[in-house]
C-alpha positions as CSV (number, residue, x, y, z in Angstrom):
1,M,6.8,48.7,-15.3
2,N,4.4,45.9,-14.5
3,T,2.6,46.4,-11.1
4,Q,0.1,44.6,-11.6
5,Q,0.0,41.0,-9.0
6,N,-0.2,37.5,-9.8
7,P,-4.2,36.6,-9.2
8,R,-3.7,33.4,-7.7
9,K,-1.2,35.2,-5.1
10,R,-3.5,38.4,-4.6
11,A,-5.8,35.9,-3.8
12,G,-4.4,33.8,-1.2
13,H,-4.3,30.9,-3.2
14,R,-1.6,28.0,-1.9
15,D,0.8,26.6,-4.9
16,P,-0.3,23.7,-6.0
17,N,2.7,21.3,-6.0
18,V,3.3,22.5,-2.7
19,T,0.1,21.6,-1.5
20,L,0.3,17.7,-2.8
21,L,2.9,17.5,-1.3
22,A,2.0,17.9,1.6
23,Q,-0.8,16.1,1.2
24,M,1.9,13.5,0.3
25,A,3.6,14.0,3.9
26,L,0.7,14.4,5.6
27,L,-0.1,10.5,4.4
28,A,3.2,9.9,4.6
29,A,3.4,10.5,8.0
30,I,0.6,8.8,9.1
31,M,2.7,5.3,7.2
32,L,5.5,5.8,9.0
33,I,3.3,5.7,12.4
34,L,1.6,2.3,11.1
35,A,4.8,0.6,10.1
36,F,6.6,0.7,13.2
37,T,3.9,0.3,15.8
38,P,1.5,-2.7,16.1
39,L,-1.5,-1.2,13.7
40,G,0.0,-1.4,10.8
41,Y,1.5,-5.2,10.7
42,I,-0.6,-8.1,12.7
43,P,1.4,-11.0,12.4
44,L,-0.1,-14.0,11.5
45,P,1.1,-17.7,10.9
46,F,2.7,-17.4,7.8
47,M,3.7,-13.2,7.6
48,N,1.7,-9.9,8.7
49,A,-1.5,-8.8,7.7
50,T,-1.1,-5.0,7.4
51,T,-3.7,-1.5,6.8
52,M,-0.2,-0.2,5.6
53,H,-2.3,0.1,2.2
54,I,-4.6,1.7,3.6
55,P,-3.0,5.5,2.5
56,V,-1.4,4.2,0.2
57,I,-5.2,4.1,-1.8
58,I,-6.4,6.7,-0.4
59,G,-3.7,8.7,-1.7
60,G,-4.3,7.4,-5.5
61,C,-8.3,8.5,-4.8
62,L,-7.0,11.9,-3.8
63,L,-4.0,12.9,-4.9
64,G,-4.2,10.9,-8.1
65,P,-2.5,7.5,-9.6
66,A,1.5,9.2,-9.8
67,A,1.2,10.3,-5.9
68,G,-0.4,7.0,-5.2
69,A,2.1,4.9,-7.0
70,A,4.7,7.2,-5.0
71,L,3.2,6.4,-1.7
72,G,3.2,2.8,-2.6
73,G,6.7,2.6,-3.3
74,F,7.2,4.6,0.3
75,F,5.4,1.7,1.5
76,G,7.2,-0.7,0.0
77,V,11.0,0.8,1.5
78,T,9.3,-0.1,4.9
79,S,7.8,-3.5,4.1
80,V,12.0,-4.2,3.4
81,I,13.2,-2.0,6.2
82,K,10.2,-3.9,8.8
83,A,11.3,-7.4,7.4
84,T,15.2,-6.6,8.2
85,I,14.5,-5.1,12.0
86,Q,12.0,-7.1,12.8
87,P,11.6,-10.8,11.5
88,N,10.0,-13.5,11.1
89,I,10.7,-16.8,9.7
90,T,9.1,-15.5,6.3
91,S,10.8,-12.3,6.2
92,F,13.4,-13.0,4.0
93,V,10.7,-12.8,0.7
94,F,10.3,-8.8,1.5
95,T,14.0,-8.2,2.2
96,P,17.8,-9.4,0.6
97,F,19.1,-7.8,4.0
98,Y,17.5,-11.0,6.6
99,S,18.2,-14.8,6.3
100,F,16.4,-17.4,8.9
101,S,19.0,-20.1,7.3
102,P,21.3,-20.9,4.6
103,Q,18.2,-22.2,2.7
104,F,16.0,-19.5,3.5
105,H,17.4,-16.0,2.5
106,G,16.5,-12.9,0.6
107,G,18.1,-11.6,-2.6
108,P,17.7,-8.9,-4.9
109,A,13.8,-10.1,-6.3
110,S,13.0,-9.6,-2.6
111,L,13.0,-5.8,-3.2
112,V,10.8,-6.4,-6.4
113,V,8.4,-8.4,-3.8
114,A,8.4,-6.0,-1.2
115,I,7.8,-2.6,-3.6
116,V,6.1,-3.5,-7.3
117,P,3.1,-4.5,-5.8
118,R,2.7,-1.6,-3.5
119,I,3.5,1.4,-6.6
120,L,1.3,-0.9,-8.0
121,I,-1.8,-0.5,-5.3
122,G,-1.6,3.6,-5.8
123,L,-1.8,3.4,-9.9
124,A,-4.8,1.5,-9.3
125,A,-6.5,2.9,-7.0
126,G,-6.2,6.1,-8.7
127,F,-7.3,4.7,-12.5
128,L,-9.9,3.2,-10.9
129,Y,-11.1,6.5,-8.9
130,Q,-10.9,8.2,-11.3
131,A,-13.0,5.7,-13.8
132,L,-15.4,5.2,-10.8
133,K,-16.0,9.2,-10.2
134,K,-17.7,9.8,-13.9
135,R,-20.4,6.7,-12.6
136,M,-20.8,7.1,-9.5
137,R,-22.2,9.9,-7.2
138,G,-20.5,10.6,-4.0
139,K,-17.2,9.2,-2.6
140,N,-18.2,6.8,-0.6
141,A,-19.1,4.0,-3.4
142,P,-15.5,4.8,-5.1
143,L,-13.6,5.0,-2.0
144,F,-15.4,1.6,-0.7
145,I,-14.4,-0.4,-4.6
146,C,-11.3,1.2,-4.5
147,G,-10.3,0.4,-1.2
148,F,-11.1,-3.5,-1.5
149,A,-9.1,-3.8,-5.0
150,G,-6.1,-2.3,-4.2
151,S,-5.9,-4.4,-1.0
152,M,-6.9,-6.7,-3.0
153,V,-4.0,-5.8,-5.7
154,N,-1.4,-5.6,-2.7
155,T,-2.2,-9.7,-1.8
156,I,-2.2,-10.8,-5.0
157,G,0.4,-9.3,-6.1
158,V,2.7,-9.8,-3.7
159,M,1.6,-13.5,-3.1
160,S,2.0,-14.2,-7.1
161,L,5.5,-12.6,-6.6
162,I,6.6,-14.8,-3.7
163,C,4.9,-17.9,-5.2
164,L,7.5,-17.6,-8.6
165,F,10.6,-15.7,-7.0
166,F,10.5,-17.7,-3.4
167,G,7.6,-20.7,-3.7
168,E,9.9,-23.9,-2.7
169,Q,11.7,-21.5,0.1
170,Y,8.3,-19.8,1.5
171,A,6.8,-23.3,1.7
172,L,9.4,-25.3,3.3
173,A,9.8,-21.9,5.7
174,G,6.5,-22.5,7.1
175,G,6.6,-26.5,7.1
176,K,4.8,-27.3,4.1
177,D,5.5,-29.5,1.5
178,P,7.1,-27.4,-1.9
179,S,4.8,-29.5,-4.2
180,L,1.8,-27.5,-2.8
181,V,2.8,-24.4,-2.9
182,I,0.3,-23.3,-5.4
183,Q,-2.5,-24.2,-3.1
184,L,-0.9,-22.5,0.1
185,I,-0.8,-19.4,-2.3
186,L,-4.3,-19.3,-3.1
187,G,-5.6,-20.2,0.6
188,I,-3.7,-17.6,2.0
189,I,-5.4,-15.6,-0.4
190,A,-9.0,-16.3,0.2
191,I,-8.5,-17.0,3.9
192,N,-6.1,-14.0,4.7
193,G,-6.4,-12.0,1.2
194,I,-9.9,-11.5,1.4
195,P,-11.3,-10.3,4.9
196,E,-7.8,-8.2,5.0
197,A,-9.6,-6.6,1.6
198,I,-13.2,-6.0,3.7
199,I,-12.1,-4.1,6.3
200,G,-9.6,-2.3,3.1
201,A,-12.9,-1.3,2.1
202,I,-14.2,-0.2,5.0
203,L,-11.2,1.5,6.2
204,T,-10.7,3.2,2.9
205,Q,-14.3,4.7,3.1
206,A,-14.2,6.1,6.2
207,V,-10.8,7.4,6.5
208,G,-10.9,8.6,3.1
209,R,-13.7,11.1,3.5
210,A,-12.2,12.4,6.4
211,L,-8.6,13.5,5.3
212,S,-10.8,14.4,2.3
213,V,-12.0,17.2,4.2
214,V,-8.5,17.9,5.8
215,M,-6.9,17.8,2.8
216,K,-9.4,20.5,0.9
217,N,-8.7,22.4,4.0
218,T,-5.5,22.5,3.2
219,S,-5.2,23.6,-0.2
220,R,-7.1,26.8,0.1
């Protein structure tokens, strides 16, 4: 009978799959706190600015694209719930379960708007971080760049899909001429998206560095 123990178990190493799930659960818990407190969504005239994408970007960078995509999907689901239970005038673009009026209503496309770009945040951040790590020393610059890029993926992805599926409704809900919807979307990306991306880059770098230490300790 073989009495030799698994060297990983003898050394006290944790199962990497269990560790990954624990680390993802930590980021998901942070997202839940953000989602249902004022920290996660900042009301603006047309929609909410968000910090919810920060844990998704960090997850993609530190845990890999697949984990980032899963966390992005979780972000998307929470945005559907948030838009349903705490709606504003344009929440119909994020949830099929809320209608501002018969003219302004959500549908299956709302789930695409709410979830697909958020999955892409984690994928983009994860693959970009892997590429940048090979060319840059340290974590600061890659995290900063991925924070900015991931934030822009979120803004551009969401606003592009809103324009595609709900352009006229979205413009009319805000009291704008539907013929100017492209200008409206580009204005939101520039005025709201770029500052949000800069803040996202700073937070991703700062929080990512701190969480990388925590995650490193949990993997031992």
